[in-house]
C-alpha positions in Angstrom: 256.7 181.6 190.9 257.7 180.2 194.3 259.4 176.9 194.2 259.3 174.5 197.1 262.5 173.3 198.7 263.2 170.1 200.5 263.8 171.6 204.0 262.4 168.5 205.7 264.9 166.2 204.0 267.8 168.6 204.7 266.8 168.9 208.4 266.7 165.1 208.7 270.1 164.7 207.3 271.6 167.4 209.4 270.0 166.0 212.6 271.4 162.6 212.0 274.8 163.9 211.2 274.7 166.0 214.4 273.7 163.1 216.6 276.4 160.9 215.0 279.0 163.6 215.6 278.0 164.0 219.2 278.1 160.3 219.9 281.5 160.0 218.2 282.8 162.9 220.2 281.6 161.4 223.5 283.1 158.1 222.7 286.5 159.6 221.6 286.7 161.9 224.6 285.9 159.0 226.9 282.6 160.2 228.3 281.0 156.9 227.6 282.1 153.3 228.3 282.9 150.8 225.6 279.2 149.8 225.3 278.7 153.0 223.3 281.2 152.0 220.7 279.1 148.9 219.9 276.0 151.2 219.8 277.8 153.5 217.4 278.8 150.6 215.1 275.2 149.5 215.0 273.8 153.0 214.7 275.7 154.0 211.6 274.6 151.1 209.3 271.0 151.4 210.4 270.4 155.2 210.5 272.1 156.2 207.3 270.0 154.1 205.0 266.8 155.1 206.8 267.8 158.8 206.4 268.5 158.3 202.7 265.1 156.6 202.2 263.3 159.5 204.0 265.3 162.1 202.1 264.4 160.5 198.7 260.7 160.3 199.6 260.6 164.0 200.6 262.6 164.9 197.5 260.1 163.1 195.3 257.2 165.0 196.9 259.1 168.3 196.5 259.7 167.6 192.9 256.0 166.9 192.3 255.1 170.2 193.9 257.6 172.1 191.8 256.4 170.3 188.6 252.8 171.3 189.4 253.8 174.9 189.9 256.0 175.2 186.8 254.3 173.1 184.2 252.0 174.9 181.7 248.3 173.9 181.6 247.3 171.9 178.5 243.8 171.4 177.0 242.4 168.7 174.8 239.0 167.6 173.5 238.7 164.2 175.1 236.2 161.4 175.9 236.0 159.5 179.2 236.7 155.9 178.4 237.1 154.4 181.9 236.7 155.1 185.5 238.4 153.0 188.2 239.2 153.1 191.9 241.7 151.4 194.1 241.6 150.9 197.8 244.9 151.6 199.5 246.0 151.5 203.1 247.3 149.4 205.9 246.0 147.2 208.6 244.6 150.2 210.5 243.5 152.7 207.9 242.3 152.6 204.3 241.4 155.1 201.6 240.2 155.1 198.1 242.1 156.5 195.1 240.0 157.5 192.1 241.2 157.4 188.5 239.6 158.5 185.2 241.0 157.5 181.8 240.6 160.0 178.9 241.0 159.3 175.2 242.9 162.1 173.5 242.2 163.2 169.9 245.1 161.2 168.6 243.8 158.0 170.2 246.3 158.0 173.1 244.8 157.2 176.5 245.8 159.1 179.6 245.0 158.1 183.2 244.6 160.8 185.9 244.1 160.6 189.6 241.1 162.7 190.6 239.3 163.6 193.8 236.0 161.9 194.7 233.8 164.9 193.8 235.1 165.0 190.2 235.0 161.2 190.0 231.3 161.3 191.0 230.3 164.0 188.5 232.2 162.7 185.4 230.5 159.8 183.7 231.9 157.2 181.2 231.5 158.4 177.6 231.3 162.1 178.5 232.9 164.3 175.9 234.5 167.6 176.8 237.6 169.7 177.3 240.2 168.2 179.6 242.5 170.7 181.4 245.7 169.1 182.7 249.4 169.5 183.4 252.0 167.0 182.2 255.7 166.7 182.0 258.8 165.6 183.9 257.2 162.3 184.6 254.2 163.9 186.3 250.5 164.1 185.3 248.0 166.4 187.1 244.3 166.6 186.4 243.0 170.1 186.7 239.5 170.1 185.3 237.1 168.6 182.8 234.4 170.7 181.2 231.6 168.6 179.7 230.1 169.6 176.4 226.4 169.9 176.4 224.6 166.8 175.1 222.7 167.4 171.8 219.9 165.1 173.0 219.1 167.4 176.0 
């Protein structure tokens, strides 16, 4: 199984370090005037935290991809107990995230993010087989196969 690596985060860190090293070299060798020393003093405290935040975000995304690849699929006979959606976005763009809550055989409820097509086709009180992946703090909805209704 191919695992994903956080090349984006590594490239960001190396780029920032290279820029910082070049600026430091130019200042030390006298290629720039004293104004660049002030720039460098401001540059370091601002860019390093931003780089760390970007690296952590990319690392989390990479961890989620690796978890999805490596976790085994699990199945359970479940019932749909709730459907919900949340509008997310900013001032200029919005989107909707869809969630379905399933009740497991032991009474535990699990909430999964699903795509719109699955949200539209699965109804509350449906009973069937839930296929999902879970572990390492991640939960992934794979599929839900509805049992045929006895009334039909």
